[in-house]
ChimeraX commands (.cxc) that place a marker at each C-alpha (Angstrom):
marker #1 position 7.23,-17.56,-28.49 radius 0.5
marker #1 position 9.03,-15.72,-30.66 radius 0.5
marker #1 position 8.42,-11.69,-30.28 radius 0.5
marker #1 position 6.93,-11.61,-33.95 radius 0.5
marker #1 position 3.69,-13.04,-33.14 radius 0.5
marker #1 position 3.38,-11.90,-29.12 radius 0.5
marker #1 position 0.02,-10.72,-28.94 radius 0.5
marker #1 position -0.17,-9.64,-25.09 radius 0.5
marker #1 position -2.17,-6.71,-23.50 radius 0.5
marker #1 position 0.05,-5.84,-20.90 radius 0.5
marker #1 position -1.84,-2.56,-20.18 radius 0.5
marker #1 position -3.56,-5.28,-17.53 radius 0.5
marker #1 position -1.80,-7.34,-15.07 radius 0.5
marker #1 position -0.97,-10.55,-16.38 radius 0.5
marker #1 position -4.31,-12.64,-14.11 radius 0.5
marker #1 position -7.71,-11.45,-13.96 radius 0.5
marker #1 position -8.20,-8.78,-11.74 radius 0.5
marker #1 position -11.83,-9.11,-11.84 radius 0.5
marker #1 position -11.61,-11.99,-9.44 radius 0.5
marker #1 position -10.19,-12.03,-6.37 radius 0.5
marker #1 position -7.95,-14.88,-6.69 radius 0.5
marker #1 position -6.70,-13.04,-9.35 radius 0.5
marker #1 position -6.02,-9.64,-7.79 radius 0.5
marker #1 position -4.20,-12.26,-5.07 radius 0.5
marker #1 position -2.19,-13.88,-7.47 radius 0.5
marker #1 position -0.90,-10.27,-8.81 radius 0.5
marker #1 position -0.23,-8.83,-5.73 radius 0.5
marker #1 position 2.13,-11.98,-4.22 radius 0.5
marker #1 position 4.28,-11.10,-6.80 radius 0.5
marker #1 position 4.02,-7.71,-6.63 radius 0.5
marker #1 position 4.54,-7.32,-2.88 radius 0.5
marker #1 position 7.60,-10.34,-3.13 radius 0.5
marker #1 position 10.30,-8.78,-1.39 radius 0.5
marker #1 position 12.51,-10.25,-3.44 radius 0.5
marker #1 position 11.87,-7.45,-5.62 radius 0.5
marker #1 position 13.88,-5.52,-3.53 radius 0.5
marker #1 position 17.38,-6.93,-4.60 radius 0.5
marker #1 position 16.89,-6.34,-8.30 radius 0.5
marker #1 position 19.29,-4.01,-9.37 radius 0.5
marker #1 position 18.51,-0.79,-10.95 radius 0.5
marker #1 position 19.97,-1.69,-14.09 radius 0.5
marker #1 position 17.44,-4.59,-14.23 radius 0.5
marker #1 position 14.58,-2.56,-13.60 radius 0.5
marker #1 position 16.07,-0.26,-16.03 radius 0.5
marker #1 position 15.95,-3.02,-18.10 radius 0.5
marker #1 position 12.25,-4.39,-17.72 radius 0.5
marker #1 position 10.81,-0.71,-18.26 radius 0.5
marker #1 position 12.84,-0.31,-21.75 radius 0.5
marker #1 position 11.40,-3.38,-22.54 radius 0.5
marker #1 position 7.78,-2.45,-21.84 radius 0.5
marker #1 position 8.18,0.77,-22.96 radius 0.5
marker #1 position 9.25,-0.74,-26.27 radius 0.5
marker #1 position 6.72,-3.26,-26.33 radius 0.5
marker #1 position 3.82,-1.05,-25.56 radius 0.5
marker #1 position 5.52,1.25,-29.06 radius 0.5
marker #1 position 5.18,-2.00,-31.16 radius 0.5
marker #1 position 9.18,-1.75,-31.65 radius 0.5
marker #1 position 11.06,-5.60,-32.17 radius 0.5
marker #1 position 12.61,-6.62,-29.36 radius 0.5
marker #1 position 15.25,-9.23,-30.16 radius 0.5
marker #1 position 14.40,-12.96,-27.99 radius 0.5
marker #1 position 11.24,-11.59,-26.54 radius 0.5
marker #1 position 9.04,-14.39,-24.83 radius 0.5
marker #1 position 6.18,-14.14,-23.03 radius 0.5
marker #1 position 7.17,-15.60,-20.02 radius 0.5
marker #1 position 9.99,-12.93,-20.46 radius 0.5
marker #1 position 7.48,-9.98,-21.17 radius 0.5
marker #1 position 5.57,-10.60,-18.16 radius 0.5
marker #1 position 8.29,-10.85,-15.64 radius 0.5
marker #1 position 9.93,-7.57,-16.96 radius 0.5
marker #1 position 5.76,-5.43,-16.63 radius 0.5
marker #1 position 5.97,-7.32,-13.37 radius 0.5
marker #1 position 9.68,-5.99,-12.44 radius 0.5
marker #1 position 8.65,-2.78,-14.06 radius 0.5
marker #1 position 4.73,-2.56,-11.79 radius 0.5
marker #1 position 6.75,-3.44,-8.47 radius 0.5
marker #1 position 9.20,-0.28,-8.76 radius 0.5
marker #1 position 7.53,2.27,-10.87 radius 0.5
marker #1 position 4.77,4.47,-10.09 radius 0.5
marker #1 position 1.30,3.60,-12.60 radius 0.5
marker #1 position 0.73,7.44,-13.02 radius 0.5
marker #1 position 4.07,9.03,-13.01 radius 0.5
marker #1 position 6.02,6.48,-14.02 radius 0.5
marker #1 position 9.16,7.49,-12.12 radius 0.5
marker #1 position 10.92,4.87,-9.99 radius 0.5
marker #1 position 9.37,4.76,-6.35 radius 0.5
marker #1 position 11.44,5.20,-3.53 radius 0.5
marker #1 position 12.79,1.78,-2.45 radius 0.5
marker #1 position 11.06,1.58,0.78 radius 0.5
marker #1 position 8.25,3.40,-0.27 radius 0.5
marker #1 position 7.72,0.29,-2.63 radius 0.5
marker #1 position 4.96,-2.49,-1.38 radius 0.5
marker #1 position 7.48,-4.94,-1.89 radius 0.5
marker #1 position 8.80,-3.60,0.91 radius 0.5
marker #1 position 5.78,-3.93,2.99 radius 0.5
marker #1 position 6.33,-7.11,4.44 radius 0.5
marker #1 position 10.12,-6.93,5.81 radius 0.5
marker #1 position 9.62,-3.15,7.09 radius 0.5
marker #1 position 6.20,-3.50,8.62 radius 0.5
marker #1 position 7.07,-7.27,10.40 radius 0.5
marker #1 position 10.09,-4.95,12.14 radius 0.5
marker #1 position 8.42,-1.70,12.83 radius 0.5
marker #1 position 5.16,-3.47,14.18 radius 0.5
marker #1 position 7.33,-6.39,15.97 radius 0.5
marker #1 position 8.89,-3.65,17.96 radius 0.5
marker #1 position 6.07,-1.38,18.59 radius 0.5
marker #1 position 4.15,-4.66,20.33 radius 0.5
marker #1 position 7.69,-5.56,22.04 radius 0.5
marker #1 position 8.72,-1.76,23.43 radius 0.5
marker #1 position 4.69,-0.85,24.53 radius 0.5
marker #1 position 5.20,0.04,28.05 radius 0.5
marker #1 position 6.94,3.04,28.46 radius 0.5
marker #1 position 6.45,6.50,27.15 radius 0.5
marker #1 position 9.47,7.07,25.18 radius 0.5
marker #1 position 9.67,3.27,23.72 radius 0.5
marker #1 position 6.08,4.40,22.70 radius 0.5
marker #1 position 6.94,8.16,21.37 radius 0.5
marker #1 position 9.53,6.51,19.34 radius 0.5
marker #1 position 7.76,3.51,17.27 radius 0.5
marker #1 position 4.43,5.57,16.50 radius 0.5
marker #1 position 6.67,8.19,15.52 radius 0.5
marker #1 position 9.00,5.43,13.29 radius 0.5
marker #1 position 5.89,3.66,12.18 radius 0.5
marker #1 position 3.94,6.74,10.88 radius 0.5
marker #1 position 7.11,8.45,9.21 radius 0.5
marker #1 position 7.07,5.22,7.26 radius 0.5
marker #1 position 4.02,5.23,6.18 radius 0.5
marker #1 position 3.82,8.55,4.96 radius 0.5
marker #1 position 6.75,7.45,2.64 radius 0.5
marker #1 position 4.53,4.87,1.61 radius 0.5
marker #1 position 1.51,6.23,1.00 radius 0.5
marker #1 position 3.43,9.32,-0.54 radius 0.5
marker #1 position 5.06,6.61,-2.75 radius 0.5
marker #1 position 1.63,4.73,-3.90 radius 0.5
marker #1 position -0.48,8.02,-4.02 radius 0.5
marker #1 position -2.68,8.18,-6.96 radius 0.5
marker #1 position -2.54,10.62,-9.92 radius 0.5
marker #1 position 0.50,12.56,-11.27 radius 0.5
marker #1 position 0.12,15.99,-9.44 radius 0.5
marker #1 position 3.33,16.95,-7.24 radius 0.5
marker #1 position 2.99,17.60,-3.66 radius 0.5
marker #1 position 4.26,20.36,-1.97 radius 0.5
marker #1 position 6.88,20.44,0.90 radius 0.5
marker #1 position 4.36,22.26,2.84 radius 0.5
marker #1 position 1.68,20.10,2.34 radius 0.5
marker #1 position 3.96,17.19,3.09 radius 0.5
marker #1 position 4.99,18.43,6.03 radius 0.5
marker #1 position 1.47,19.32,7.34 radius 0.5
marker #1 position -0.23,16.20,6.64 radius 0.5
marker #1 position 3.21,14.09,8.20 radius 0.5
marker #1 position 2.91,16.53,11.57 radius 0.5
marker #1 position -0.89,15.46,11.91 radius 0.5
marker #1 position -0.74,11.70,11.38 radius 0.5
marker #1 position 2.31,11.27,13.88 radius 0.5
marker #1 position 0.80,13.19,16.14 radius 0.5
marker #1 position -2.63,11.52,15.79 radius 0.5
marker #1 position -0.83,8.34,16.33 radius 0.5
marker #1 position 1.08,9.54,19.21 radius 0.5
marker #1 position -1.27,10.44,20.77 radius 0.5
marker #1 position -4.01,7.87,20.10 radius 0.5
marker #1 position -1.13,5.31,21.46 radius 0.5
marker #1 position -0.47,7.42,24.61 radius 0.5
marker #1 position -3.87,8.18,25.76 radius 0.5
marker #1 position -5.12,4.20,25.21 radius 0.5
marker #1 position -1.61,3.08,27.15 radius 0.5
marker #1 position -2.54,5.54,30.13 radius 0.5
marker #1 position -6.29,4.18,29.75 radius 0.5
marker #1 position -5.68,0.17,29.79 radius 0.5
marker #1 position -3.02,0.57,32.47 radius 0.5
marker #1 position -5.01,-1.45,35.36 radius 0.5
marker #1 position -6.60,-3.90,33.15 radius 0.5
marker #1 position -4.97,-7.23,32.27 radius 0.5
marker #1 position -1.62,-7.04,30.58 radius 0.5
marker #1 position -2.99,-8.62,27.16 radius 0.5
marker #1 position -5.29,-5.79,26.73 radius 0.5
marker #1 position -2.32,-3.43,26.61 radius 0.5
marker #1 position -0.54,-5.55,23.84 radius 0.5
marker #1 position -3.61,-4.43,21.82 radius 0.5
marker #1 position -2.85,-0.73,22.14 radius 0.5
marker #1 position -0.35,-0.65,19.24 radius 0.5
marker #1 position -3.44,-1.73,16.46 radius 0.5
marker #1 position -5.63,0.48,18.00 radius 0.5
marker #1 position -3.03,3.50,17.45 radius 0.5
marker #1 position -2.39,2.07,14.08 radius 0.5
marker #1 position -5.61,1.87,13.18 radius 0.5
marker #1 position -6.89,5.23,13.97 radius 0.5
marker #1 position -3.57,6.95,12.65 radius 0.5
marker #1 position -4.27,4.88,9.20 radius 0.5
marker #1 position -7.65,7.25,9.44 radius 0.5
marker #1 position -5.65,10.57,9.77 radius 0.5
marker #1 position -2.25,9.16,7.61 radius 0.5
marker #1 position -3.48,8.49,4.61 radius 0.5
marker #1 position -6.15,11.17,4.03 radius 0.5
marker #1 position -3.43,13.65,5.08 radius 0.5
marker #1 position -0.96,12.76,2.55 radius 0.5
marker #1 position -3.09,12.45,-0.20 radius 0.5
marker #1 position -5.23,15.69,0.58 radius 0.5
marker #1 position -4.45,17.38,-2.55 radius 0.5
marker #1 position -5.91,14.25,-4.12 radius 0.5
marker #1 position -9.40,15.14,-2.08 radius 0.5
marker #1 position -8.64,18.95,-3.04 radius 0.5
marker #1 position -8.39,18.41,-6.60 radius 0.5
marker #1 position -9.50,15.32,-7.96 radius 0.5
marker #1 position -7.79,12.48,-9.65 radius 0.5
marker #1 position -7.47,11.17,-13.28 radius 0.5
marker #1 position -10.39,9.40,-14.08 radius 0.5
marker #1 position -10.63,7.47,-17.84 radius 0.5
marker #1 position -12.74,5.60,-20.33 radius 0.5
marker #1 position -12.34,1.83,-21.35 radius 0.5
marker #1 position -9.66,2.93,-23.67 radius 0.5
marker #1 position -7.40,4.31,-21.10 radius 0.5
marker #1 position -8.58,8.15,-22.38 radius 0.5
marker #1 position -8.07,10.62,-19.70 radius 0.5
marker #1 position -11.49,12.42,-19.33 radius 0.5
marker #1 position -11.13,14.26,-16.08 radius 0.5
marker #1 position -10.50,14.78,-12.62 radius 0.5
marker #1 position -12.75,13.73,-9.73 radius 0.5
marker #1 position -12.72,14.34,-6.14 radius 0.5
marker #1 position -15.42,11.74,-5.69 radius 0.5
marker #1 position -13.32,8.96,-7.50 radius 0.5
marker #1 position -10.50,10.70,-4.97 radius 0.5
marker #1 position -12.77,9.75,-2.15 radius 0.5
marker #1 position -13.98,6.32,-3.03 radius 0.5
marker #1 position -9.71,5.18,-3.51 radius 0.5
marker #1 position -8.55,6.40,-0.58 radius 0.5
marker #1 position -11.45,4.82,1.73 radius 0.5
marker #1 position -10.45,1.75,0.03 radius 0.5
marker #1 position -6.72,2.38,0.66 radius 0.5
marker #1 position -7.70,2.72,4.69 radius 0.5
marker #1 position -10.21,-0.06,4.91 radius 0.5
marker #1 position -7.57,-2.54,3.03 radius 0.5
marker #1 position -4.22,-0.58,5.35 radius 0.5
marker #1 position -6.59,-1.73,8.13 radius 0.5
marker #1 position -7.53,-4.88,7.07 radius 0.5
marker #1 position -3.95,-5.53,6.43 radius 0.5
marker #1 position -2.68,-4.56,9.89 radius 0.5
marker #1 position -4.80,-6.57,11.76 radius 0.5
marker #1 position -3.69,-10.52,11.82 radius 0.5
marker #1 position -0.34,-9.45,12.36 radius 0.5
marker #1 position -1.41,-7.22,15.68 radius 0.5
marker #1 position -4.15,-9.39,17.05 radius 0.5
marker #1 position -3.54,-12.81,17.16 radius 0.5
marker #1 position 0.63,-12.39,18.39 radius 0.5
marker #1 position -0.60,-10.80,21.69 radius 0.5
marker #1 position -2.39,-13.82,22.38 radius 0.5
marker #1 position 1.02,-16.17,21.17 radius 0.5
marker #1 position 2.80,-14.20,22.99 radius 0.5
marker #1 position 0.96,-14.17,25.98 radius 0.5
marker #1 position 1.30,-17.63,26.38 radius 0.5
marker #1 position 5.09,-17.73,25.49 radius 0.5
marker #1 position 5.54,-14.56,28.52 radius 0.5
marker #1 position 4.33,-18.07,31.05 radius 0.5
marker #1 position 7.34,-20.51,29.47 radius 0.5
marker #1 position 10.92,-20.73,31.48 radius 0.5
marker #1 position 12.76,-20.38,28.34 radius 0.5
marker #1 position 11.51,-16.19,27.65 radius 0.5
marker #1 position 12.24,-15.72,31.45 radius 0.5
marker #1 position 15.47,-16.92,31.41 radius 0.5
marker #1 position 16.23,-14.81,27.75 radius 0.5
marker #1 position 13.39,-11.93,27.90 radius 0.5
marker #1 position 15.99,-11.09,24.79 radius 0.5
marker #1 position 14.09,-13.35,22.46 radius 0.5
marker #1 position 10.77,-11.24,22.94 radius 0.5
marker #1 position 11.67,-8.89,19.89 radius 0.5
marker #1 position 12.92,-11.44,17.74 radius 0.5
marker #1 position 10.30,-13.92,18.25 radius 0.5
marker #1 position 7.42,-11.43,17.81 radius 0.5
marker #1 position 8.66,-9.73,14.80 radius 0.5
marker #1 position 9.27,-13.56,13.15 radius 0.5
marker #1 position 5.76,-14.27,14.28 radius 0.5
marker #1 position 4.30,-10.87,12.57 radius 0.5
marker #1 position 6.56,-11.64,9.43 radius 0.5
marker #1 position 4.99,-14.87,9.14 radius 0.5
marker #1 position 1.30,-13.17,9.14 radius 0.5
marker #1 position 2.05,-10.24,7.06 radius 0.5
marker #1 position 3.61,-12.24,4.08 radius 0.5
marker #1 position -0.01,-13.38,3.50 radius 0.5
marker #1 position -1.98,-10.15,4.69 radius 0.5
marker #1 position 0.10,-7.85,2.82 radius 0.5
marker #1 position -0.83,-9.33,-0.92 radius 0.5
marker #1 position -4.34,-10.57,0.29 radius 0.5
marker #1 position -5.60,-6.99,1.78 radius 0.5
marker #1 position -3.63,-5.51,-1.29 radius 0.5
marker #1 position -6.08,-7.28,-3.37 radius 0.5
marker #1 position -9.26,-6.38,-1.29 radius 0.5
marker #1 position -10.61,-3.93,-3.91 radius 0.5
marker #1 position -9.52,-3.67,-7.84 radius 0.5
marker #1 position -6.47,-0.97,-8.54 radius 0.5
marker #1 position -7.76,-0.07,-11.39 radius 0.5
marker #1 position -11.31,0.86,-9.64 radius 0.5
marker #1 position -14.30,1.89,-11.28 radius 0.5
marker #1 position -16.84,4.76,-10.98 radius 0.5
marker #1 position -20.45,5.00,-12.53 radius 0.5
marker #1 position -20.27,8.74,-14.09 radius 0.5
marker #1 position -23.60,9.23,-12.67 radius 0.5
marker #1 position -21.81,9.56,-9.15 radius 0.5
marker #1 position -19.16,11.63,-10.60 radius 0.5
marker #1 position -19.42,15.61,-8.90 radius 0.5
marker #1 position -22.01,17.61,-11.49 radius 0.5
marker #1 position -19.11,19.64,-13.44 radius 0.5
marker #1 position -16.86,16.39,-14.85 radius 0.5
marker #1 position -19.92,14.42,-15.15 radius 0.5
marker #1 position -21.29,17.21,-17.70 radius 0.5
marker #1 position -17.96,17.45,-18.78 radius 0.5
marker #1 position -17.69,14.08,-19.30 radius 0.5
marker #1 position -21.32,13.50,-21.38 radius 0.5
marker #1 position -20.50,16.19,-23.61 radius 0.5
marker #1 position -17.54,14.12,-24.97 radius 0.5
marker #1 position -18.51,12.02,-28.66 radius 0.5
marker #1 position -19.95,8.81,-27.32 radius 0.5
marker #1 position -19.32,9.33,-23.49 radius 0.5
marker #1 position -18.85,6.36,-21.04 radius 0.5
marker #1 position -21.19,5.55,-19.02 radius 0.5
marker #1 position -18.33,4.02,-16.31 radius 0.5
marker #1 position -14.93,5.66,-15.66 radius 0.5
marker #1 position -12.00,3.97,-14.33 radius 0.5
marker #1 position -9.75,5.00,-11.53 radius 0.5
marker #1 position -5.62,4.24,-10.13 radius 0.5
marker #1 position -6.85,3.72,-6.26 radius 0.5
marker #1 position -3.44,3.87,-5.50 radius 0.5
marker #1 position -1.75,1.36,-2.70 radius 0.5
marker link #1:1,2 radius 0.2
marker link #1:2,3 radius 0.2
marker link #1:3,4 radius 0.2
marker link #1:4,5 radius 0.2
marker link #1:5,6 radius 0.2
marker link #1:6,7 radius 0.2
marker link #1:7,8 radius 0.2
marker link #1:8,9 radius 0.2
marker link #1:9,10 radius 0.2
marker link #1:10,11 radius 0.2
marker link #1:11,12 radius 0.2
marker link #1:12,13 radius 0.2
marker link #1:13,14 radius 0.2
marker link #1:14,15 radius 0.2
marker link #1:15,16 radius 0.2
marker link #1:16,17 radius 0.2
marker link #1:17,18 radius 0.2
marker link #1:18,19 radius 0.2
marker link #1:19,20 radius 0.2
marker link #1:20,21 radius 0.2
marker link #1:21,22 radius 0.2
marker link #1:22,23 radius 0.2
marker link #1:23,24 radius 0.2
marker link #1:24,25 radius 0.2
marker link #1:25,26 radius 0.2
marker link #1:26,27 radius 0.2
marker link #1:27,28 radius 0.2
marker link #1:28,29 radius 0.2
marker link #1:29,30 radius 0.2
marker link #1:30,31 radius 0.2
marker link #1:31,32 radius 0.2
marker link #1:32,33 radius 0.2
marker link #1:33,34 radius 0.2
marker link #1:34,35 radius 0.2
marker link #1:35,36 radius 0.2
marker link #1:36,37 radius 0.2
marker link #1:37,38 radius 0.2
marker link #1:38,39 radius 0.2
marker link #1:39,40 radius 0.2
marker link #1:40,41 radius 0.2
marker link #1:41,42 radius 0.2
marker link #1:42,43 radius 0.2
marker link #1:43,44 radius 0.2
marker link #1:44,45 radius 0.2
marker link #1:45,46 radius 0.2
marker link #1:46,47 radius 0.2
marker link #1:47,48 radius 0.2
marker link #1:48,49 radius 0.2
marker link #1:49,50 radius 0.2
marker link #1:50,51 radius 0.2
marker link #1:51,52 radius 0.2
marker link #1:52,53 radius 0.2
marker link #1:53,54 radius 0.2
marker link #1:54,55 radius 0.2
marker link #1:55,56 radius 0.2
marker link #1:56,57 radius 0.2
marker link #1:57,58 radius 0.2
marker link #1:58,59 radius 0.2
marker link #1:59,60 radius 0.2
marker link #1:60,61 radius 0.2
marker link #1:61,62 radius 0.2
marker link #1:62,63 radius 0.2
marker link #1:63,64 radius 0.2
marker link #1:64,65 radius 0.2
marker link #1:65,66 radius 0.2
marker link #1:66,67 radius 0.2
marker link #1:67,68 radius 0.2
marker link #1:68,69 radius 0.2
marker link #1:69,70 radius 0.2
marker link #1:70,71 radius 0.2
marker link #1:71,72 radius 0.2
marker link #1:72,73 radius 0.2
marker link #1:73,74 radius 0.2
marker link #1:74,75 radius 0.2
marker link #1:75,76 radius 0.2
marker link #1:76,77 radius 0.2
marker link #1:77,78 radius 0.2
marker link #1:78,79 radius 0.2
marker link #1:79,80 radius 0.2
marker link #1:80,81 radius 0.2
marker link #1:81,82 radius 0.2
marker link #1:82,83 radius 0.2
marker link #1:83,84 radius 0.2
marker link #1:84,85 radius 0.2
marker link #1:85,86 radius 0.2
marker link #1:86,87 radius 0.2
marker link #1:87,88 radius 0.2
marker link #1:88,89 radius 0.2
marker link #1:89,90 radius 0.2
marker link #1:90,91 radius 0.2
marker link #1:91,92 radius 0.2
marker link #1:92,93 radius 0.2
marker link #1:93,94 radius 0.2
marker link #1:94,95 radius 0.2
marker link #1:95,96 radius 0.2
marker link #1:96,97 radius 0.2
marker link #1:97,98 radius 0.2
marker link #1:98,99 radius 0.2
marker link #1:99,100 radius 0.2
marker link #1:100,101 radius 0.2
marker link #1:101,102 radius 0.2
marker link #1:102,103 radius 0.2
marker link #1:103,104 radius 0.2
marker link #1:104,105 radius 0.2
marker link #1:105,106 radius 0.2
marker link #1:106,107 radius 0.2
marker link #1:107,108 radius 0.2
marker link #1:108,109 radius 0.2
marker link #1:109,110 radius 0.2
marker link #1:110,111 radius 0.2
marker link #1:111,112 radius 0.2
marker link #1:112,113 radius 0.2
marker link #1:113,114 radius 0.2
marker link #1:114,115 radius 0.2
marker link #1:115,116 radius 0.2
marker link #1:116,117 radius 0.2
marker link #1:117,118 radius 0.2
marker link #1:118,119 radius 0.2
marker link #1:119,120 radius 0.2
marker link #1:120,121 radius 0.2
marker link #1:121,122 radius 0.2
marker link #1:122,123 radius 0.2
marker link #1:123,124 radius 0.2
marker link #1:124,125 radius 0.2
marker link #1:125,126 radius 0.2
marker link #1:126,127 radius 0.2
marker link #1:127,128 radius 0.2
marker link #1:128,129 radius 0.2
marker link #1:129,130 radius 0.2
marker link #1:130,131 radius 0.2
marker link #1:131,132 radius 0.2
marker link #1:132,133 radius 0.2
marker link #1:133,134 radius 0.2
marker link #1:134,135 radius 0.2
marker link #1:135,136 radius 0.2
marker link #1:136,137 radius 0.2
marker link #1:137,138 radius 0.2
marker link #1:138,139 radius 0.2
marker link #1:139,140 radius 0.2
marker link #1:140,141 radius 0.2
marker link #1:141,142 radius 0.2
marker link #1:142,143 radius 0.2
marker link #1:143,144 radius 0.2
marker link #1:144,145 radius 0.2
marker link #1:145,146 radius 0.2
marker link #1:146,147 radius 0.2
marker link #1:147,148 radius 0.2
marker link #1:148,149 radius 0.2
marker link #1:149,150 radius 0.2
marker link #1:150,151 radius 0.2
marker link #1:151,152 radius 0.2
marker link #1:152,153 radius 0.2
marker link #1:153,154 radius 0.2
marker link #1:154,155 radius 0.2
marker link #1:155,156 radius 0.2
marker link #1:156,157 radius 0.2
marker link #1:157,158 radius 0.2
marker link #1:158,159 radius 0.2
marker link #1:159,160 radius 0.2
marker link #1:160,161 radius 0.2
marker link #1:161,162 radius 0.2
marker link #1:162,163 radius 0.2
marker link #1:163,164 radius 0.2
marker link #1:164,165 radius 0.2
marker link #1:165,166 radius 0.2
marker link #1:166,167 radius 0.2
marker link #1:167,168 radius 0.2
marker link #1:168,169 radius 0.2
marker link #1:169,170 radius 0.2
marker link #1:170,171 radius 0.2
marker link #1:171,172 radius 0.2
marker link #1:172,173 radius 0.2
marker link #1:173,174 radius 0.2
marker link #1:174,175 radius 0.2
marker link #1:175,176 radius 0.2
marker link #1:176,177 radius 0.2
marker link #1:177,178 radius 0.2
marker link #1:178,179 radius 0.2
marker link #1:179,180 radius 0.2
marker link #1:180,181 radius 0.2
marker link #1:181,182 radius 0.2
marker link #1:182,183 radius 0.2
marker link #1:183,184 radius 0.2
marker link #1:184,185 radius 0.2
marker link #1:185,186 radius 0.2
marker link #1:186,187 radius 0.2
marker link #1:187,188 radius 0.2
marker link #1:188,189 radius 0.2
marker link #1:189,190 radius 0.2
marker link #1:190,191 radius 0.2
marker link #1:191,192 radius 0.2
marker link #1:192,193 radius 0.2
marker link #1:193,194 radius 0.2
marker link #1:194,195 radius 0.2
marker link #1:195,196 radius 0.2
marker link #1:196,197 radius 0.2
marker link #1:197,198 radius 0.2
marker link #1:198,199 radius 0.2
marker link #1:199,200 radius 0.2
marker link #1:200,201 radius 0.2
marker link #1:201,202 radius 0.2
marker link #1:202,203 radius 0.2
marker link #1:203,204 radius 0.2
marker link #1:204,205 radius 0.2
marker link #1:205,206 radius 0.2
marker link #1:206,207 radius 0.2
marker link #1:207,208 radius 0.2
marker link #1:208,209 radius 0.2
marker link #1:209,210 radius 0.2
marker link #1:210,211 radius 0.2
marker link #1:211,212 radius 0.2
marker link #1:212,213 radius 0.2
marker link #1:213,214 radius 0.2
marker link #1:214,215 radius 0.2
marker link #1:215,216 radius 0.2
marker link #1:216,217 radius 0.2
marker link #1:217,218 radius 0.2
marker link #1:218,219 radius 0.2
marker link #1:219,220 radius 0.2
marker link #1:220,221 radius 0.2
marker link #1:221,222 radius 0.2
marker link #1:222,223 radius 0.2
marker link #1:223,224 radius 0.2
marker link #1:224,225 radius 0.2
marker link #1:225,226 radius 0.2
marker link #1:226,227 radius 0.2
marker link #1:227,228 radius 0.2
marker link #1:228,229 radius 0.2
marker link #1:229,230 radius 0.2
marker link #1:230,231 radius 0.2
marker link #1:231,232 radius 0.2
marker link #1:232,233 radius 0.2
marker link #1:233,234 radius 0.2
marker link #1:234,235 radius 0.2
marker link #1:235,236 radius 0.2
marker link #1:236,237 radius 0.2
marker link #1:237,238 radius 0.2
marker link #1:238,239 radius 0.2
marker link #1:239,240 radius 0.2
marker link #1:240,241 radius 0.2
marker link #1:241,242 radius 0.2
marker link #1:242,243 radius 0.2
marker link #1:243,244 radius 0.2
marker link #1:244,245 radius 0.2
marker link #1:245,246 radius 0.2
marker link #1:246,247 radius 0.2
marker link #1:247,248 radius 0.2
marker link #1:248,249 radius 0.2
marker link #1:249,250 radius 0.2
marker link #1:250,251 radius 0.2
marker link #1:251,252 radius 0.2
marker link #1:252,253 radius 0.2
marker link #1:253,254 radius 0.2
marker link #1:254,255 radius 0.2
marker link #1:255,256 radius 0.2
marker link #1:256,257 radius 0.2
marker link #1:257,258 radius 0.2
marker link #1:258,259 radius 0.2
marker link #1:259,260 radius 0.2
marker link #1:260,261 radius 0.2
marker link #1:261,262 radius 0.2
marker link #1:262,263 radius 0.2
marker link #1:263,264 radius 0.2
marker link #1:264,265 radius 0.2
marker link #1:265,266 radius 0.2
marker link #1:266,267 radius 0.2
marker link #1:267,268 radius 0.2
marker link #1:268,269 radius 0.2
marker link #1:269,270 radius 0.2
marker link #1:270,271 radius 0.2
marker link #1:271,272 radius 0.2
marker link #1:272,273 radius 0.2
marker link #1:273,274 radius 0.2
marker link #1:274,275 radius 0.2
marker link #1:275,276 radius 0.2
marker link #1:276,277 radius 0.2
marker link #1:277,278 radius 0.2
marker link #1:278,279 radius 0.2
marker link #1:279,280 radius 0.2
marker link #1:280,281 radius 0.2
marker link #1:281,282 radius 0.2
marker link #1:282,283 radius 0.2
marker link #1:283,284 radius 0.2
marker link #1:284,285 radius 0.2
marker link #1:285,286 radius 0.2
marker link #1:286,287 radius 0.2
marker link #1:287,288 radius 0.2
marker link #1:288,289 radius 0.2
marker link #1:289,290 radius 0.2
marker link #1:290,291 radius 0.2
marker link #1:291,292 radius 0.2
marker link #1:292,293 radius 0.2
marker link #1:293,294 radius 0.2
marker link #1:294,295 radius 0.2
marker link #1:295,296 radius 0.2
marker link #1:296,297 radius 0.2
marker link #1:297,298 radius 0.2
marker link #1:298,299 radius 0.2
marker link #1:299,300 radius 0.2
marker link #1:300,301 radius 0.2
marker link #1:301,302 radius 0.2
marker link #1:302,303 radius 0.2
marker link #1:303,304 radius 0.2
marker link #1:304,305 radius 0.2
marker link #1:305,306 radius 0.2
marker link #1:306,307 radius 0.2
marker link #1:307,308 radius 0.2
marker link #1:308,309 radius 0.2
marker link #1:309,310 radius 0.2
marker link #1:310,311 radius 0.2
marker link #1:311,312 radius 0.2
marker link #1:312,313 radius 0.2
marker link #1:313,314 radius 0.2
marker link #1:314,315 radius 0.2
marker link #1:315,316 radius 0.2
marker link #1:316,317 radius 0.2
marker link #1:317,318 radius 0.2
marker link #1:318,319 radius 0.2
marker link #1:319,320 radius 0.2
marker link #1:320,321 radius 0.2
view
């Protein structure tokens, strides 16, 4: 297809986002770890194609497939609101390799206090980077706010893990394997709202159906953050709830008793398989472009919108990831 006749709406993903299957296809592409190996130059070229196409400029040799490939690379590496290139390990394409390594180590080295403290700290440091990188809105976050949020989230995760480890000492060994998941789930409830607390206080941008910014809403921020917390907890479940049963079974096998050093790589590999599917499937639980009735917005924002010519009845916002 020649560039002169291309009529593609790249403001929306290629696949229908009103259906779960369409969102899943989109996130299988966006979270593909191979995107991490795309060079900075190729990413900049993809951004250039997207921006030129948006401006209606002619692009030599552009086909629909080439356009969508550029848009998909753009979505995987550039923030939807700030348009800035995201930090490498904060991108969703880094979720599977990073989480499989961190989760595997958390679930392998869970018996000693130093190991619990280190891996919970390491995990929350990574989560803080991801949560900041994939925040909603374009308002900068101060270093002080980042520091407070990071300390609260890391402290919460470490405290939860140590408390639960102490509580399950007299219970069967299998129970202890679930402590990392409990710590991760509780930390997500702290980390994500903390890292995005500015959104809860000042609101996130909301738009009409034509993409015009019509205000900032704290209720939209609450909805967005709640959806992200739920999807992150469910995302962690398969990789942290099923492997303990598998590893508990394998621990009784002679080969693992002879070669205990295989414990970590086996566990990391098993978790990687689960995360390769759980990450995109759970990102797809809620639409990236979420919506909310104007009637549900806080009164000040609602009144501002209702005063507009032809006011919308529904607003849209980026929920973040």
